[in-house]
N, C-alpha and C positions, 0 to 999 in steps of 0.2 A: 033729482038726486040720483046718481049712480049707484046701484047695489053691488055690493063685494059679497062673493062667497068663495069658500074653500072648501074642499071635499076629499078628505083622505082617509086610508085605514091604520088603524094603530092595535097594539095587541090590547086584548080586553083586560089584562092586568093593569094597564095604563090609564085606564079611562079617568080613575080620580086624579092622576096628576094632570091629564089633560084639561081637565074640569078647573083644577086649580089655576092652572097657568092662564087660564081665560079669565077666569074671576080677578084674578091679579092684576093682568094686562088691562081688563076693563076698568079697575080701580085707578091705574096710573094715568088710563085717557081720559076717565072723568074729571080728574084734577085739572086738567087743560083744557075743560070744556067740550070733550069730543064725546060723540053718542055710544054707547056701550053696544058690542056685539052680542049677537045671540048664539047659542051653542047648541048642537042637537047630537045625543049619540045613540047610535042604533042598538038593538039587541045583538048579544054575543053571537058570533057563528064561526065554523072552522074554514080555514083558509090552508092550501098546500103551502108548504115551505121549502123551497128548493135550497140546496146546498150549493154555494157561490162558488165553490172550490171544483166541483166536477158535474153540477148542473143536473143532481141527481135529487127526484123529490124524496124527501127523507121521512117525512111527517105531517102533520097539521098544528096550524097555530089557532087559540080561541083569538079571534079577531073582532072589533067594532069598526062600524063608519063614522068617522067624526065629522059634521058639517059646521063650520063657523060662518055666519052670515051676518050683513049690517050693511051700512052706508061709507061709500070712500068719502073721505071728510073734504068738504069744498067750502070755499071762502071767496067773494067777490067773483065768482066763476073761474078760481083757480083749483087744481087737485094737483097734488104730488103723485105722480105715476111710476117713478122708478127712482133707485137708490144706485148710484155707481161708485161701487169699492176700487180705489186705485193702489195697486202694489208699487214696492220699490224697483220692480222691474219694468214697469211701464205698462202692465196688464192692467184692464179694466172689467170688474165684474159687474155684471148687470143683473140687478135683481128688481123685480117688479114689485108693484104696493100688493099687499097680500089681498088675493080674491078679486083684483081688478078684472073687469068685463073684458071679452076678447075683444072687443072692437076698440077698446082703449090700448089695451096689451099692444095689439099689431102696429097701430100708431106710435106708439112708445118705441119698440123695437126696429122701427123704420126709420126712425129721426137720428142724425148723425149727431154722436157728442163730441165734445173737445176735453182731452185729458184735462183736468185739474181747473178747468175754466169756469169763472162765475159771472154771469152776465148783471149779478146785482152789484156788486162793487168792484168788478172789473181788475181785481187785483190779481196778477200773476205769482202765485206763491205753489208750495207743494200742499196737496191737501188728500188728506187718505181717503174722504169720501165727498162728493157731491149728491146732490139731489134733481131730477128732472121733473119742472113742473110744467103742467098744461092746460091753456084757459081755454074754456068753452067755445071761442071763437076758433080754435086749433093753432093758436101761438105756444110755443116752448120756448121754456127758460131753462138753463142750467144755471142752480144755484150752489154756493157753498152753505155749510151748514148753518152757519151764523147769519146767513142773509133769506132763508127760508122763511123765517116769520115776519121780518120787517117786508120782505115784496110780496107774499101771497096771504098772510095775515094768519096763516096755519101755524099752530104751536109745534117746531119740531121735536120737543120732547115728547109730546103726544103720540107723535107721528112714529118715533122711534120705539115707542113701547108697543104700538100696533105692529111693528115689524117684527116682533115675537113670535108672530104667529107664524111665520116661515119657518123657524126653528122646529116647531110642530110637525109642520107639514113635512119636511127635507129630511127629520130624524130617522135614522136606522134603527132606534129602538136596539141599541147594542148592550142587551143584558144577556150575554152568551155564558156559555157554561163549556170550556175547552171548543169553542168555536161554534158550538149549536145554542139557539135560545134555550133559556132556562125553563119556557112555559111550552117547549115542544112536546106534543105527543104522538106517538103512533097509531095507527088504524090497527083494530084489534085482529080482523080478518087477515091482513097483511101480516102481522106478526106471526099468527098460527100457520100459514102457508109458509112462511119462511122456516119456521120451525119444523114443519112436516118434511122440507126439503133438506133440511140439514141432519135430522135423524135418518131420511132415507141415505145422505151422503155417509154418514158416520156408521152406518148400520142398526143403531141403536142409540137409546137416551142416555147421556153421561151428566150424572148428577155432580155436585160441586165437591161432594165426599167421595169423588172417584179421581181427582186429579192426581193420584200415586200412580194411577195406570197411564200414566203419558198421553192421555185422551183430554182433549179440550172439551169442558164442561158445556153442555148444548146451549145453556142461555147465555154464556161468554162467545158462542159461535154466532148465535142470533144477534147479540149486541154488536159485534163485529161486523155483520151485514149492513145494520144501518148506519153505525158510526164510525167504523175504522175507515179513514181516508187512504190507508196503506194497502187496504184489502185489494186483491187483484179481480179484475173484471172477469175474469175466467172462472173463477171461484164463484162470484155472485150469479154468473151465467148459467153453471153448474146445477148450483140450487134451485134458479128458476126454472131449468128445463126438466127437473123432476117429475115423472108423470105422477097423477091422483094427489098433488099436493093440495089442490083445492078442495077434493072430495073429502079428503083426510081430515084438513082443516075445519070443514063443516059439521064434519061428525065430532069430532073432538070439542067446539063449540058447543054444540047440541048437549054433548053430555055434560060440560063443565056448567052451562045455564042449569040443568036439570038440577045441579047441587045447591042453588041459590036458597037461601033459607032453612039448608040442612042444619041439624046440631054440630054437625062436624065442622070446627072452625077452617080447617083448609079448604073443604069441598065449598063452604059458604062465601070464602073470601075469592077462590076462581072462579065461581059462579058470577061473583059481583063484578070482577073485571071483564068475564065474556060477554056480560050484558051490556058493557057500554059500547061506543063506536070507538073510541079511542083509549090509551093506555098511557098512565106517564112511565118514562121509562125506568123509574125507580122500581116500579112493581114486574117490571120484565121477566124474572126469574121466576116470579108465581105462575105469571101468566105461561111462559114457557113449559113448566112442569105439568101442566095440563096433559102434556100429549103422553106422559110416562103414565098417568093416572088412567087415561083413557086405555093405554095399551094393556095395562092390569086387569082392567073389567072386562075387555074384549077377551084375553087369555081365559081369564077365569071363566067367562060365560061359554067359551068354547069348551074348557075342560069339563064344566057342568053338563053341557050338551052331550060330549064324548061319554062321561061317566054314566049317563043315563042308558046307553048301550052295553055298561060294562057286565060281565058274565063270569061265573067262577070258573077257575082255570085249574087244570089237573086234578086229581086225586088224593085225599089226605094220606099224608104219609111219602108222598110224591115228591123228587127231586127236582124242582122247577131252574132255569136258567132265563130271564127276561131282561130286555133292553127297557128301560123305562127312564121317565123324568120324575124327579123329585117333586112332589107339589106341596107337600106341608111336614114341618118338622114341629111338633108341639112337646114341650118341656112337661114330663110326669112328675108326680110326688116321689120323692127319694125313697128307697128302701135302705134301712138299716140292718147290719148284720153287727151285733155288738157296738165297737166305736165306731164301726167304718159304714160310711155312706154309700151308696149304689146309683148313680144319676141313670135315669131310665127316661126314654124319649119314644113318642108315637111316629113313625115316618109313613108317608102315604106315598106311593109310586103311581105313575098311570103310564102304560103303555101305549103306543102309536095307535091300537086300536080302541081306546078308551077305557080298559080294563084297570080295575084299581087294585092295588096291593098293598095291604097293611104290615107294619113290623113293628113291634113292642121291643125296641134294643136298649140294652144294657152295655152298649159297648161304649169305650172310652171317646171314640171319634165317628162321626156319620157325616155324610153329604149334606150340604146345604141347599134350601131351595132353591129351584130351578136348574139344578146339575142334571146332566144326562147322565147315567148309571148303568152298569151291568150288575143284576141282583141274581145271587143264587140262596135260594134258600128252600126248606121244605113246609111243604103244605099243610096247615095245622087245622084250619078249619075254613068253612065257607059261612061266611055271613051276610046281614045286610044292614046298612046305617043310611038311614033318611031314605029309603028307598031304593038306595044304590048298593047291587051286589058288591061284596069285597072277598078277596082272598087272602088269608091271614098266612103270614108266614112266619119260621120262626129259625132259630140258628142260620142266618144269613150272612152271606158274604158279600160286600159291596165293592165293586172296583169301578174306576172310571173307565167310561167307554172309550175304546179305542178306534180312532178315526182309519178308515182304511183309505188309501191313497187311490184315485179314480185312474 
C-alpha cells in the first residue's frame, strides 16, 4: 500500500471547518468502499503575514498545521495518480492525487499525456477531465471519467470526493477585510515603537477629540502606518528612523503592564493589552493611548521631584512677576453675595526651578492646565502643603507668555 500525506498551514479560526470537510469527505469515500483518512491539527501558533501588495510584514495570524494522511486507493495493482482538467483553449491543468508520494508524483509528471484521449474506450470526443492511472508494474493509462471504474476497479465518485482535500490545501483562506485577513494581529512591541515614532514626528500625542486642531489623531497615524497602502515609504522610514523609539516603547509597555489589575478600568485594560504578544487592530486606539498616560505620569513625577526643591519666594507684601506653567486648576465652593454667586478656583503654578505658587482666584477666566504664563501677584504668605513649600499670591494678573524670536 502507498501512504498519502498532505501537510499545510491554515488559520486557527478555520480548524473546525477543516475538520468538517475531512469528516464529510471520509463519509462520501466510505460509501464507495474507500478507507477513511486521518486528520491531525497542531496547537495554534503565530505566523508572519506579508501584504501581497508591497511585501511588507504587517502582523501575525494565529495558524495551525494540518496533516491529512491515509492510503492511496489501489485495486488489482492500479492507482489513480493524477487528474487532467482540459479547458476550451486546449490547455491541460495537471493535478496530482492528494498526498501522492514523491516517487509516484515524479513518475506521473514525467508521463506524456494526450489531450482528451481515453485508453479505455478509445473514443475521440471532447472531455473536460481525464484521469491518469498507473499499475504497479509501471504501466500508465489515461482514462475518461466513465472508464476509470470499469478499467481499474476504483470508484470514480469516491476518488472525486478525496480530491476535495486539494481545495483545503490550496485555499487562500480569503476572509479579508479591506484586503487584510480578519484574524490579523499586530505585535504589541512594534505598535508601541511606531507610536513612539509618530509622537516624536508630530511633537506630541493627539487624541481623537483634538481633530479640530487639523492634526491627525495619533491612533489614526499608527493605523495608517500598518494598513494604509497609499502611505509613502518615506513617511514610514522617517518614523522608523526616530531615535529612542525602542527605549520609549519599552518604558511605555512596562508602565502599562504595571496597571494590570488596577481598580481603574482604563489602566487595567491598557495593562491587559500590553501583557499580550499581539493586539487585535480593533483595540489599537486603546493601546496607542498608553503613551499619553506614560507621558503624563513622567511629567507628574518630574514636577513632584522639582516641587520637593520648592522654596518660598519674595517677601510678604512684595509684588512678584514669574514665568511659570499652570499645573493644577481646582474648582472651589462658590461664594454667595445675596443672589450673586462668585466662582472660585485654586491655581497652582510651577516655575523652571520647581518653585510652587498658589493663587485663590475669583477671576472670570483663568488659564488652563499646561499653559505657560507670566504671573504678576503680591506675596500673601508662605505656606507648606504635603511637605512642599508654597508661595501664596493674591491680586494676580496673568498673561500668556510672549515667545521671543531667536
